[in-house]
LOGUFI-882951 format. One record per residue: residue in three letters; x, y, z of N, C-alpha, C in turn. Coordinates in steps of 0.001 Angstrom, whole numbers, padded with zeros to 6 digits, always signed. Each point is the difference from the previous one (the first is absolute). Example, Ala and Ser with C-alpha at 12.3 -4.5 7.8 and 13.67 -1.06 7.14 Angstrom:
REM residues 2
Ala+013190-005690+007800-000890+001190+000000+000900+001200+000000 Ser-000350+001050-000720+000820+001190+000060-000770+001090+000730 
***
This chain:
REM residues 362
Met+092912-110569+074829+001243-000534-000753-000321-000773-000958 Ile-000063-000239-001270+000189-000744-000930+000930-000850-000192 Asp-000258-001594-000156+001212-000825-000360+000652-000147-001103 Phe-001248+000081-000839+000913-000335-001470-001216+001537-000815 Glu+000838+000905-000858-000947+000168-000934-000648-000357-001453 Phe+000505-001400-000642-000967-000818-000534+000114-001125+000115 Thr-001272-000712+000847-000126-001779-000176-000006-000274-001121 Val-000098-001344-000676-000592-000464-000804-000008-000952-000143 Val-001205-001123+000107-000643-001050+000008-000464-000898-001120 Gly+001505-001262+000284-000259-000608-001381+001353-000009-000194 Gly+000821-001329-000012+001056-000256-000778-000211-001098-001110 Gly-000559+000705-001162+000209-001048-001078+000823+001317-000727 Val+000628-000129-001304+000487+000778-001052-000420+001456+000299 Ile-001706+000610-000182-000506+001107+000636+000504+000692+001039 Gly-000322-000268+000963+000246+000089+001813+002027+000533-000507 Leu+000681-001199-000425+001606+000208-000097+000023+001114-000828 Ser-000259+000354-000922-000103+000976-000993-000091+001487+000502 Ile-001374-000402+000507-000602+000988+000505+001208+000691+000916 Ala+000590-000957+001274+000738+000509+001262+001344+000311-000420 Lys+000326-000407-000775+001276+000222-001252-000151+001717-000402 Ser-001224+000285-000562+000049+001424-000970+000402+001147+001693 Leu-001188-000598+000807+000007+000824+001080+001366-000065+001143 Ser+000467-000910-000061+001101-000104+001029+001568+001179-001127 Ser-000037-000003-001304+000850+000810-000633-000312+001351+000568 Glu-000632+000172+000054-000319+001424+000824+000535+000342+001276 Asn+000671-000815+000666+000406+000187+001393-001307+000113+000871 Lys-000643-000673-000104-001364-000049+000504-000363-001029+001235 Lys-000442-000112+001211+000437-001158+001145-001291-000813-000700 Val+000146-001170-000444-000834-001001-000942+000128-001240+000877 Leu-001662-000748+000357-000109-001392+000554-000539-000681-000996 Leu+000338-000986-000187-000700-000988-000934-000442-001571+000915 Leu-000933-000041-000165-001010-000582+001025-000238-001895-000669 Glu+000128-001056+000064-000243-000789-000964-000474-001534+001124 Lys-001247-000203-000237-000367-001177+000976+000816-001218-000259 Asn+000383-000584-001234+000282-001303+000145+002013+000106+000102 Asn+000638-000996-000190+001363-000120+000783+001245+000502-000654 Thr-000446+000618-001509+000948+000411-000919-000784+000749-001315 Phe+000273+000802-001043-000981+000637-000919-000626-000893-001132 Gly-000758+000688-000462-000385-000398-000997-000543-001926-000060 Gln-000824-000170+001218-000324-001234+000107-001193-000251-000582 Glu-000791+001034-000619-001265-000217-000128-000213-000041-001680 Asn-000555+000633-000663-000549+000413-001669+001501+000407-000670 Ser+001099+000441+000814+001250+000643-000690+000795-000824-000050 Ser+000029-001786+000677+000515-000981-000596-000909-000558-000850 Arg-000873+000428-000835-000582-001219-000111-000568+000998-001709 Asn+001347+000489-000155-000025+001391-001613+000498-001270-000879 Ser-000268-000056-001185+000724-000355-001090+000985+001207-000139 Gly+000374+000753+000230+001107+000702-000271-000202+000804-001338 Val-000899+000469-000137-000039+000347-001937-000060+001521+000324 Ile+001285+001039-000820-000344+001411-000185-000984+000559-001021 His-000584+000078+000198-001649+000569-001074+000594+001212-000595 Ala-000269+000016-001320-000037+000847-000758-000872+001788+000324 Gly-001114-000582+000281-000933+001030+000368-001104+000057-001146 Leu-000526-001078-000592-000819-000287-001196-001133+000436+000624 Tyr-000456-000500+000953-001692-000519-000131-000927+000465+000904 Tyr+000703+001489+000767-001092+000323+001049-000692+001724-000626 Ile-000979+000132+000970-000811+001394-000455+000675+000736-000150 Lys-000363+001406-001266+000697+000875-000522+000040+000843+001568 Asn+001008+000627+000193+000442+000608+001262-000086-000579+000933 Ser-000329-001138+000477-000202-000660+001457+001644+000022+000783 Leu+000180-000175+001082+000862-000255+000598+001023-000937-000421 Lys-000763-001197-000280+000689-000863-000370+000776-000120-000935 Glu-000548+000670-001212+000279+000537-001230+001637+000555+000589 Lys-000428+001134+000249+001073+001069+000699+000811-000486+000255 Leu-000287-000526+001294+001454-000572+001351+000635-001368-000439 Cys-000924-001160-001328+000751-000986-000989+001107+000878-000639 Ile-000289+000780-000609+000684+000536-001341+001049+000734+000543 Gln+000392+000752+001128+000684+000549+000671+000866-001016+000606 Gly-000638-000834+001198+000562-000968+000946+000969-001148-001239 Arg-000851-000317-001283+001418-000688-000459+001060+000559-000620 His+000446+001353+000032+000932+000829-000192+000942-000136+000720 Tyr-000674+000210+001735+000673+000133+000990+000739-001685+000285 Leu-001068-000872-000605+000679-001296+000657+001212-000265-000583 Tyr-000022-000357-001617+000915-000145-000612+001097+001024+000429 Lys+000239+000777+000166+000854+000989+000204+001151-000606+001666 Tyr-001229-000270+000996+000078-000591+000820+000640-001189+000261 Ile-000133-001196-000661+000143-001194-000139+001213-000125-000139 Lys+000120+001156-001485+001239-000358-000558+001492+000706+000966 Asp-000096+001201+000841+000531+000336+000304+000749-000741+001450 Arg-001072-000523+000190+000007-000946+001535+000552-001725-000756 Gly+000040-000156-001218+000760-001355-000140-001160-001210+000199 Ile-000832+000470-000091-001907-000651+000789+000223-000969-001574 Lys-000430-001293+000291-000222-001345-001317-001708+000262-000425 Tyr+000625+000785-001716-001410+000011-000786+000315-000265-000921 Asn-001197-000305-000970+000237-000537-001204-001440+001092-000959 Lys+000576+000783-001228-000543+001090-000744-000513-001220-001351 Cys-000817-000946+000829-000130-000745-001226-001084+000066-001344 Gly-000857+001040+000600-001349+000576-001035-000892-001382-000034 Lys-001207+000863-000188-001452-001087-000136-000615+000396-001350 Ile-000862-001267-000238-000511-000201-001100-001545+000178-000006 Ile-000957+000406-000178-001067-000104+000501-000816-000392-001496 Val-000305-001069+000189-000794-000487-001072-001692+000126-000156 Ala-000144-000309-001558-001637+000118-000140+000173-001018-000990 Ser-001068-001220+000495-000506-000951-000946-001060+000384-000564 Ser-001133+000479+000235-001025+000535-001084-000187+001075-000324 Leu-000891+000453-001318+000004+001309-000262-000686+000945+001228 Asp-000700-000557+000567-000361+001152+001319+001332+000332+000684 Glu+000512-001235+000429+001263+000511+000688+000781+001050-000369 Ile+000044-000189-001522+001379+000708-001012-000555+001666+000433 Gln-001787+000413-000059-000629+000982-000040+000769+000869+001622 Lys-000009-000899+000736+000686+000171+001494+001257+000282+000242 Leu+000821-000497-001503+001242+000647+000702+000001+001217-000915 Lys-000295+000300-001005-000145+001095-000433-000556+001535+000629 Phe-000567-000492+001168-000578+000582+001006+001482+000355+000785 Ile+001130-001281+000621+000623+000137+000588+000987+001101-000475 Lys+000325-000642-001141+000727+000860-001107+000033+001532-000108 Lys-001088+000370+000003-000489+001625+000101+000013+000382+001154 Asn+000214-000444+001397+000347+000590+000576+001079-000149+000821 Ala+000929-001121-000358+001419+000561-000176+000568+000601-000773 Glu-001023+000344-000758+000927+001101-000967+000108+001706+000754 Arg-001717-000242+000535-000115+001262+000944+000712+000191+000907 Leu+000677-000987+000639+000686+000041+000574+002009+000206+000398 Ala-000140-000238-001248+001321-000248-000348+000867-001227-000462 Ile-000563-000921+000730+000685-001403+000212-000216-000371-001203 Glu+001007-000649-000781+000396-000579-000629-000505-001705-000140 Leu-001145+000088-001161-000164-001667-000212+000401-000609-001489 Val+000503-000818+000026+000466-000563-001651-001420-001136-000574 Glu-000508+000431-000587-001166-000378-000877+000696-001517-001041 Leu-000825-000934+000146+000451-001729-000101-001237-000742-000353 Asp+000371-000311-001262-000739-000908-000674+000306-001746+000257 Lys-000783-000578-000921+000164-001895+000544+001696-000144-000203 Lys+000331+000352-001444+001434-000179-000072+001247+000233+001012 Asn-000662+001406+000353+000869+000527+001234+000009-000244+001566 Leu-000992-000910+000151-000286-000554+001516+001058-001288-000303 Lys-000293-000989-000904+001113-001131-000465+000635+000165+000021 Glu+001356+001323-000563+000764+000453+000152+000479+000195+000790 Met-000494+000477+001348+000688+000586+001344-000565-001169+000885 Glu-000851-000604-000073-000574-001234+001005-000564-000981-000749 Pro+000976-001130-000669-000728-000851-000596-000839-001126+000309 Asp-000141-000362+001374-001489-000413+000400-000842+000930+000393 Leu-000235+000783-000273-001033+000996+000300-001003-000104-001057 Asn-001269+000311+000165-001147-000310-001013-000858+001613+000587 Gly-000168+000082-001619-001103+001395+000124-000064+000698-001441 Ser-000329+000945-000043-000668+000447-001349+000754+001197-000105 Ala+000423+000778+001273+000955+001431-000011+000000+000564+001404 Gly+000929+000227-000071+000442+000742+001300+000865+001634+000139 Leu-000028-000016+001360+000832+001533-000005+001061-000188+001355 Phe+001181+000368-000316+001294+000116+000808+000555+000445+000651 Ser-000048-000007+001051+000061+001545+001105+001973-000287+000385 Arg+000530+001073-000269+001401-000735+000582+000555+000718+001342 Glu-000976+000735+000792-000007+000638+000856-000122-001070+001012 Thr-000870-001084-000114+000224-000151+001048+000867-001705+000501 Gly-000028-000549+001278+001124-000427+000283-000778-000988+001942 Ile+001176-000524+000296-000199-000684+000979+001039+000362+001270 Val-000326-000025+001281+001043+000338+000942-000241-000650+001074 Asp+001746-000268+001009-000352-000936+000831-000687+000691+001221 Val-001177-000096+000324-000558+000612+001308+000222+000071+001539 His+000870-001065+000023+000760-000016+001139+000870+000973+000304 Gln+000457-000294-001127+001461+001086+000202-000446+001574+000073 Leu-000850+000476-000884-000765+000846-000156-000424+000653+001156 Met-000548-000791+001175-000610+000460+000759+001372+000059+001282 Ala+000675-000857-000342+001267-000034+001187+001086+001305-000221 Asn+000210+000417-001445+000486+001194+000246-000615+001231-000176 Phe-001664-000692+000344-000570+001420+000333+000038+000389+001844 Leu+000111-001361+000891+000145+000160+001259+001479+000023+000490 Ile+001310+000122-001073+000748+000923+000493-000260+001309+000270 Asp-000061+000181-001296-000172+001505-000301-000722+000236+001322 Val-000905-000300+000217-000758+000554+001397+000852+000386+001030 Glu+000494-001210+000859+000749+000314+000578+001639+000159-000486 Asn+000908+000016-000475+000334+001190-000545+000084+001374+000304 Asn-001521+000592-000244-000356+001285+000295-000910+000229+001367 Gly+000566-001043+000620-000391+000173+001649-001138-000220+000464 Gly-001084-000506-001545-001360-000882+001115+000126-001114-000166 Thr-001093-000221+001105+000156-001089+001005-001203-000648-000142 Ile+000395-001406-000559-001105-001010-000558-000057-001375+001104 Val-001318-000205+000320-000390-000874+001296-001052-001223-000294 Phe+000985-001127-000274-000914-001193-000120-000813-000535+001183 Asn-001020-000839-000294-000475-000836+000893-001053+001254+000898 Thr-000600+000904-000481-000602+000953-000059-001324+000149+000284 Glu-000663-000060-000047-001705+000829-000662-000663+001075+000579 Phe-000162+001074-001181-001024+000794+000342-001038-000712+000676 Ser-000526+000699+001135-001128-000725+000523-001239+000950+000092 Glu+000217+001884+000362-000844+000695+000376+000677+001663-000403 Gly-000601+000655-000142+000597+001660-000349-001095+000659+000271 Phe+000461+001086+000548-001213+001273+000546+001155+001379-000813 Ile-001388+001038-000584+000166+001022-000546+000138+000724+001228 Asn+001068+001388+000449+000164+001015+000790-000034+000919-001027 Gln-000043+001005+000921+000098+001463-001171+002071+000551+000158 Asn+000995-000950+000870+001308+000232+000047+000073-001148-000738 Ser-000290-001675-000066+001095-001190-000294-001258-000537-000489 Ile+000219-001058-000976-000788-001492+000719+000438-000686+000492 Asp-000265-001092+001117+000071-000328+001390-000176-001528-000794 Phe+000872-001063+000335-000510-001455-000421+000966-000898+000614 Ile-000602-001512+000183+000517-001170+000755+000402-000992-000864 Val+000408-000603+000370+000583-000899-000705-000241-001996+000565 Asn-000295-000880-000476+000173-001413+000971-000856+000456+000979 Asn-000909+001039-000178-001365-000106+000930+000860+000020+001765 Gln+000786+001145-000436+000838+000238+001397-000628+001011+000651 Lys-001199+000502+000842-000174+000956-000204+000391+001130+000879 Asn+001217-000168+000863+000732+000581+000831+000883+000633-000706 Asp+000402-000546-001131+001040+000767-001074-000446+000626-000810 Val-000617+001310-000026-000304+001270-000971+001311+000675-000747 Phe-000102-000416-001301+000908+001003-001005-000721+000923-000813 Lys+000779+001301+000102-000466+001310-000679+001288+000315-001151 Thr-001263+000028-001784+000781+000211-000676-000838+001264-000784 Lys+000950+000709-000823-001220+001338-000742-000568-000485-001023 Val+000748-000650-000296-000402-000607-001195-000501-001634-000719 Leu-001317-000628+000002+000054-002073+000284-000497+000066-001695 Ile+001128-000839-000223-000422-000714-001548-000323-001209-000045 Asn-001040-000470-000466-000801-000994-000168+000134-001009-001527 Cys+000865-001068+000081+000457-000450-001251+000342-001316+000402 Ser-001516-000280+000442+000016-001963+000630-000588-001054-001056 Gly+000053+000606-001379-000774-001044-000945-001003-000546+000214 Leu-000116-001454+000225-000951-000396+000296-000500+000017+001194 Asn+000462+001075+001433-000533+000231+001501-000169+001645-000250 Ser+000009+000832-000649-000370+001226-000540-001304+000170+000311 Tyr-001092-000828-000236-001300+000399+000222-000008-000113+002036 Arg+000279-001072+000056+000391-000259+001570+000459+001327+001182 Val+001077+000436-000249+000917+001077+000137-000652+001332+000366 Ala-000545-000186-001750-000944+001086+000291-001249+000103+001371 Lys-000437-000695-000557-000856-000212+000796-000028+000546+002081 Ser+000979-000644-000130+000625-000272+001488+000782+001690+000253 Ile-000123+000893-000728+000253+001591+000333-001105+000615-000029 Lys+000274+000672+001713-001293+000678+000307-000047+001349+000316 Asn-001166+000737+000146+000080+001219+000410-000125+001314-001169 Phe-000531-000878-001187+000537+001048-001547-000938-001006-000876 Gln-001018+000838-000623-000455-001037-001348+000590+000076-001206 Phe+000264-001019-000622+000130+000544-001396-000370-001833-000342 Lys+000066+000464-002023-000674-000922-000522+001144-001542-000327 Ile-000641-001127+000584+000452-000944-000559-000505-001001-000955 Pro+000574+000035-001402-000471-000331-000796-000176-001192-000222 Lys-001531-001181-000152-000285-001192-000164+001380-000693-001221 Ile+000263-001357+000738+001096-000994-000632-000495-000976-000162 Arg+000744-000306-000975-000402-001478-000586+001145-000878-000180 Phe+000059-000989+000695+001137-000721-000277+000216-000973-001072 Val+000473+000399-001292+000446-001237-000981+001289-000402+000004 Lys-000391-001716+000490+001215-000595-000168+000687-000478-001213 Gly+001254-000576-000483+000981+000207-001376+000494-001201+000470 Asn-000074-001298-000787+000365-001172+000431+001209+000135-000983 Tyr+001003-000968-000109+001324-000275-000688+000063-001219+000017 Met+000743-000440-001008+000274-001383-000187+001016-000348-001184 Lys+001420-000942+000983+000737-000212-000547+000698-001172-001134 Leu+000498+000356-001379+000563-000762-001183+000822-000894+000612 Glu-000230-001672-000761+000872-000687+000516+001059+000413-001132 Gly+001620-000427+000308+000045-000365-001459+000523+001498-000227 Asp+000560+000126-001381+000600+001070-000721-001172+001423-000087 Ser+000791+000509-000385-000964+001834-000056+000216+000110-001672 Pro-001955+000154-000548+000059-000597-001486+000203+001916-000107 Phe+000263+001141+000004+000041+001484+000044+000921+000650+000678 Ser+000844+000833-000833+001082+000887+000539-000629+001747+000825 Arg-001040+000083-000268-000837+000961+000377-001084-000053+000718 Leu-000544+000838+000218-001474-000136+001156-000904+000012-001238 Ile-001220-001022+000153-000977-000273-001154-001229+000463+000598 Tyr-000918+001145-000013-001424+000054-000047-000688-000046-000866 Pro-001310-000012+001052-000900-000104-001072-001155+001707+000624 Ile-000885-000436-001482-000219+001785+000125-001142-000164+001640 Pro+000213+001291+000595-000403+000348+001854-001406-000563+000135 Gln-000110-000367+000544-001112-000255+001224-000607+000528+000802 Lys-001222-000008+000366-001011+001007+000884+000934+000047+001191 Asp+000400-000619+000788+000681-000098+001416+001734+000118-000496 Gly+000582+000029-000766+001368-000492-000187+000377-000084-001310 Leu+001519-000700-000382+000149+000384-001497-000171-001616-000346 Gly-000674-001453+000445-000017-000622-000682+000857-000717+000592 Ile+000047-001662-000660+000605-000961+000656+001200+000240-000867 His+001643+000648+000297+000728+000282-000976+001728-000880+000126 Ser+000368-000211-000625+001462-000932+000336+001078+001012+000233 Thr+000734+000000+001114+001107+000439+000577+001034-000714-000004 Ile+001141+000425+000156+001058-000407+000094+000907+000323+001506 Cys+000547-001144+000770+000586+001155+000873+001089-000235-000149 Leu+000881+000757+000765+001957+000073-000075+000477-001425+000109 Ser-000728-000938+000539+000584-000953-000477-000108-000741-000972 Gly-000860+000488-000691-000684-000772-001428-001181-000823-000197 Glu-000430-000275+001373-001074-000658+000084-001472+000989-000687 Thr-001067-000600-000439-000928+000520-000700-001501-000152+000871 His-000356+001257+000978-001362-000692+000395-000896+000733-000597 Phe-001162-000623+000573-001160+000497-001227-001083+000698+001468 Gly-000849+001165-000498-000870+000708+000863+000204+001242-000302 Pro-001115+000757+000759-000739-000433+001164-001656-000014-000743 Asp-000267-000988+000636-001816+000086-000416-000650+000930+001239 Thr-001573-000076-000274-000367+000862+001025-000982-000829+000936 Glu+000052+000550+001292-000902-001018+000637-000670+000418+001240 Gln-001214+001231-000133-000682+000449+001444+000018-000958+001154 Leu+000430+000791+000920+000282-000349+001363-000535+000705+001119 Lys-000278-000939+001112-000979+000970+000626+001133+000233+001377 Ser+000672-000696+000455+001649+000199+000477+001001-000771-000575 Val+001049+000590+001021+001456-000772-000629+000285-001006-000090 Asn+000254-000435-000973+000580-001707+000207+000942+000090-002084 Phe+001365-000633+000525+000698+000045-001023+000391-001246-000110 Asp-000914-001167+000298+000199-001329-000306-000372-000187-002038 Val+001019-000909-000407-000507+000053-001622-000430-001345-000336 Ser-000682-000389-000135-000171-001489-000616-000015-000238-001003 Arg+000357-001663-000354+000533-000520-001254-001232-000384-000838 Asp-001131-000068+000934-001155+000357-000971-000410+000726-001474 Leu+000941+001042-000084-000093+001391-000463+000620-000319-001657 Glu+000889-001173+000136+001007-000286-001370-000841+000262-000954 Asn-001308-000552+000144-000651-000505-001681-000137+001658-000080 Lys-000603+000491+000837-000047+001649-000337+001299+001052-000712 Phe+000716-000740+000835+001055+000719-000492+000305+000057-001515 Lys-000002-001223-000527+000613-000810-001089-001265+000607-000875 Lys-000990-000346-000152-001250+001043-000832+000035+001121-000247 Ser+000859+000746+000445+000153+001616+000546+001041+000040-001143 Ile+001324-000520+000432+001414+000144-000714+000021-000699-001623 Ser-000867-001009+000007-000130-000979-000969-000399+000888-000814 Lys-000245+001244-000316-000526+001158-000669+001182+000522-000906 Tyr+001223+000420+000957+001347+000059-001032+000683-000687+000114 Trp+000134-000953+000702+000844-000914+000135-000713-001696-000240 Ser+000136-000640-000316-000484-001306-000561+000486-001144+000487 Lys+000920+000193+000175+001142-001298+000505-000589-000091+001510 Ile-000542+001226+000417-000599-000306+001792-000329-001395+000291 Lys-000578-000924-001035-001034-000710+000826+000963-001162-000356 Asp+000683-000196-000522+001400-000846+000382+000737+000113+001039 Arg+000236+001125+000272+000907+000409+001574-000813-000385+001197 Asn+000824+000391+001222-000260-000280+001229-000583+000921+000533 Leu-000757+001163+001279-000091+001114+000683+000383-000604+001234 Val+000557+000701+001278-000140-000410+001271-000604+001199+000230 Pro-001103+000008+001682+000237+001339+000667+001259+000804+000793 Asp-000313+001042-000272+001365+000946+000473-000557+000815+000630 Tyr-000763+001205+000181+000188+001051+001135-001455+000608-000713 Ser-000241+001307+000800-001396+000349-000198+000299+001594+000806 Gly-000470+000669-000713-000278+001450+000643-001251+000709-000255 Ile-000200+000844+001000-001833+000608+000304+000485+001238-000500 Arg-000865+000441-001103-000124+001181-000102-001317+001177+000848 Thr+000420+001012+000272-001179+000844+000801-000739+001168-001090 Lys-000983-000467-000375-000471+000712-000788-001536+001120+000693 Ile+000517+001074-001404-000990+001129+000868-001098+000022-001518 Val-001129+000916+000565-000440+000939-001045+000797+000851-000132 Gly+000018+000289-001709+000888+000474-000759+000910-000667-000462 Asn+000552-000716+000550+000815-001420-000535+001973+001098+000012 Asp-000005+000768+001208+000915+001050-000579+000738+000125+001936 Phe+001069+000432-000359+000736-000212+001444-000331+001244+000850 Cys-000731+000092+001200-000154+000733+000913+000397+000401+001276 Ile+000397+001257+000009+001530+000413+000983-000876+001415+000396 Gln-000140-000361+001648-001106+000475+000522+000824+001807+000449 Asn+000067+000596+000197+000968+001367+000931-001279+000997+001128 Asn-000045-000789+000727-001271-000019+000967+000401+001202+001039 Lys+000417+000819+000193+000384+001523+000596-000563+000368+001129 Ile+000342-000076+001124+000084+000321+001211-000397+001025+000180 Asn+001528+000965-000470+000289+001529+000392+001510-000064-000884 Gln+000227+001244+000337+001758-000045-000523+000375-000891-000087 Asn+000179-000656+001076+001353-000901+000271+000021-000919+000521 Ile-001781-000620-000217-000355-001412+000750-000725-000469-001443 Ser+000002-001414-000694-000367-000315-001257-000395-001709-000091 Leu-000645-000708-000237-000611-000874+000171+000201-000851-001317 Ile+000916-000565-000468+000134-000429-002069-000294-001447+000324 Asn-001197-000371-001104-001088-001495+000391+000598-000562-001833 Leu+001153-000841-000107-000112-000180-001327-000936-001578-000718 Phe-000912-000195-000794-001014-000721-000245+000443-000533-001289 Gly-000136-001252-000331-000190-000270-001468+001187-000162-000401 Ile+000976-000204+000568+001531+000382-000386+000066-001639-001110 Glu-001053-000413-000457+001120-000976-001144+000572+000134-000837 Ser+000351-001188-001487+000285+000173-001202-000289+001264-000274 Pro+001053+000809-000221+001254+000186-000166+000655+000521+000778 Gly-000132-000233+001371+000898+000203+001247+000937-000564-000048 Leu+000955-000839-000110+001423-000122-000490+000812+000662-000938 Thr-000873+000774-000444+000724+000599-001452+000052+001334+000892 Ser-001136+000718+000411+000014+001099+000209+000148+000537+001745 Ser+000864-001114+000403+000478-000008+001511+000837+001017+000394 Ile+000857+000627-000697+000912+001103+000623-000887+001515-000576 Ala-000573-000363-001080-001139+001481-000469-000556+000038+001195 Ile-000938-000991+000410-000778+000291+001003+000743+000179+001438 Gly+001344-000213+000462+000652+000187+000929+000272+001644+000001 Glu+000207+000650-001450+000075+001472-000138-001273+000717+000266 Phe-000851-000851-000596-001375+000854+000032-000365-000078+000771 Val-000410-000393+001364-000244-000150+000989+001240+000877+001114 Lys+001451+000063-000353+001073+001116+000604-000596+001409-000034 Asn-000709+000511-001477-000025+001261-000726-001745+000097+000558 Leu-000320-000983+001121-002261+000412+000179+000982+000705+001480 Val+000811-000712+000755-000210+000235+001653+001656+000639-000127 Ile+000787+000518-000846+000986+001328-000117+000378+000709-000551 Glu-000121-000313-001187+000360+001349-000782-001578+000970-000541 Asn-001054-000962+000617-001483+001084-000304-000465-000078+001566 Lys+000511-000338+000923-000439+000929+001479-000646+001406+000135 
***
């Protein structure tokens, strides 16, 4: 007896999207979430940016799924009446070296047929009078979305499709067999459930969940935790669009994001972590102001307050990792590692990608 055809571990935006895609095929789907509601970890600590797909490694999953996901996402949120603002983004350069890097971004955008408008110093001032910079690129495709509304709609889709979502239920251990993957939750060893396909998309817990699965050998990539802190600007917002510096090693730099309520948030920085910690220190204010002042000099006279943080799971290769570990024709273990930015933009595309792995390509 099989209890579920598909079991999804993790109720963030990615898990909900995968469960939505699978349940749309009239399959018996279970979604497990250890918290008391959906999206309580990284998915609720997201700036809500819809990315165009400019920065990623050529032919990587990040590039493919971000661009595909952006089209899916805009259509979905328009159809559902989810709050969003296609405000656009300016990537700003302040030095000759940074202007040269803008040229590489523009060239990459042309390869991907993503429109970017080149801006000189005068254009920058016309678009954003308070913005400092020598040159820039404007992306019309970038926007922001209400992440909570998006996840709530995914959840409604799962339930309307007959899927089962259970909260306060933590995946404890799994056992690979020839005819099923057996698992227990909340350490209740006497209650064993059976599924044909187990999909581990538990974000910060993906490594732990993978390690808890027995009787089968598969590779678990080394994961780094990179924390990104955000600070909120007190008072009026200086910009009507998103403002991004030139990308940094582990992220896109401390950028300026407007939220749907009109407030401005700055972030994220990059902080290497050994364990999960979402605290944001007020001591970061000087660090943030120094970085922001490169493109907005008036920050020195304004106040920043600690806001929130998210944690990226970085793996070697800096790409999404979606493992399809096939036990046999019917039984599979799917692991998702390194699903960081642009995970939100890619969420619907990731759901379709996983569905194709386990249904259409069996």
